[in-house]
N, C-alpha and C positions, 0 to 999 in steps of 0.2 A: 270022926270024919266032920261031923256036925259042930264040932269045936273049931275044927280048921275053917270051916265055912264062915263061922261068927267072926273068927279073928280076921278073916279076910274081909269081910264086910266091914268091920269096924275101921280096919286099915283105909280102904277105899274111904270111907267117909272122913276121916282124918284127913287125907290125902286131898279130897274135894275142898274141904275147910281151909286147909293150908292153901291152895291154889287160889280160892276166893280172897283169903287176906293178902297173898302177893300182889293180886290183881287190885285191890283197893289201895294197899300201899304205893304201888306203882303209878296208879291214876293221881294219889295224892301227890308223890313226888313230881309228876310232870306238871300239875297245876301250879305247885310251889316254884317250879323251874320257869314256868311261864310267865308268872309274875315278877320274878326276879329279872327275866330277860326284859320284859316290858319295862319296868322300873329303871333299870340300867340303861335302855335304849332311850327312854324319855329324859333320863340325867345328861346324857351326851347330848341330845337336841337341845336342852337348856343351856347347856355349857357353849354350844357353838352360836346359839342366838345370842348370849351375852358376849362372845367373842366379838361378833358382828357389831352388836351396839358400841363395845368398847374401840372397836376399829373405826367405826363412824364418828366417834367422838373425839377419837385421835386425830383422823382426817381435818376435821372442822377444826380443831385446835391449832394444829399444824398450819394449815391455810391462813388462821386467823393472824397467829403468832408471826408467819411469814408476811403476810400483808401489812401487817403494822409497821415493820421495818421496811423501808421501801428500796433499800440498797440491796434486798436479795433478787437474783435474776430469774426469769422466767424458767431457765433452762435447769435451775436447780428445784424450783417448785412443781414443774409438770412430772418429774419422776416419783416424786412422793405421793401425788394424787393417784397416779397410775397403780402404784404399788398397793397403796391402801385400797383402791378400788377392786383391783384382782383378788386382793384377800379377803374383801367382803363377798365377792360374787362365789368365789371358791367356797367359803364357809356355808353360803346359802344352799350351793349346788350339794354339797356333802350332807345336810341335814335332810334331803328329800327322802320322804317316807319314814322319818322318823318321830313325827309328831304325834302320830297314831299308829303305833306299829301293830300289824296283825300277825299275833303270835298264836293264835287258835288253829289256824290251818298249816299244813305242810306247806303249800304255795306261797303263803304268808311269809313263813319262816325262810324258806329258800330266797324269796326277793330280797328279804331283809338281810339275809347273808351275801347274796350275790352284790348288793349295794355297798355293804361295808368292804368287802373284797374289792370292788372296783373303786371305791373311795381312798382304801389303803394303797391299792397299786398306783394309782395316779398320784396320789399324796407324796410318794417317794420323790418322783422326779419332779414334782411341783415345788418340794422344800428346797431341792438343789437349785431350781430356778429362782426362788424366794431369796434364798441365802446368797445366791451370785448378784442378783439385781439390787438387793439390800446392801451387799458390800460395796457395790460400785456406787450406789447413791452415797453412801457413808464417805467413801474415799472421795468422792466430787465435793461433798459439803466439807471435808478436812481440808482440801487444797483450796477451797474457796474462802474458809475460814482463817487458813494460814496466813494468808495474803491480806485478807482483810481485817481479821477481828482476833488475834492472838488469844486475848484472855477467853472468848467464847471457845475457840479451839481446845485449848487446855480442859476448860470445864466440860465440854461434850466428849473429848476423848476420857477423861478420868470416869465419867458417867457411864459411857458405853463400855468400857472395859470392865468396870467394877459390877455395874448391875444389869445393863440389857443382854450383854453376850450369854453369860451363863444362866441366867433367868430365862431366857429366850429357849437355850439349848435343853433345859430341864423339862421346861413345859412341853416342849415338842416331843420328848422322851415319854413324858407321862401321858399325854394324848394317846401316842402310839400303842403304848401298853393298855390301854383303858379299851381300845378298838379291838386290840388282839385278844383281850379277855371275853369281851362281848362275841366276837367270833367265836370262840372256842365254847362259849356257854351255848350259843345257837348249835353250834355241830353236835354237842352233847344232848340236847333237845331233839334234833332230828335223828339221832341214833335209837333214843327212847322210843320213838314212835314206829 
């Protein structure tokens, strides 16, 4: 009987030890995950800020390039300015709360997850708007160049078909995938707690 009590006591001590090890491992795992989510969020934040800077430089270059040639009409310049401005503002709004993400509290994680979900849902209809508006501007530019500068028309057509359209699609898909992955990581971290 005494032997059974000793064995029972030993097994209980082993069970407590294993529970402590599991608790330590779970805490370590959660901390690593928190750092990963924080690093991933900051990476997306830096990517969006670089995109904003690139768009601002592109808008300035387009305005400078279009103003050099005085034969560009105002009705063709204004849509480019509007498109670049809306893209800049959208990327700035999308980065809200991503510079210093709060991954230590559940509320911070939920807030980050909600902003990412909101941004991706709105981003889908925005992407259709951007594509449609961009296609309209490009069509107007092609029509204008067809009647005024055929050489530039063919240059722009070839460059947009070879470089811009496939590259823009791939970048858009990659960004969407990164936001989806970040959302999944945040969901997993919320499940851990």
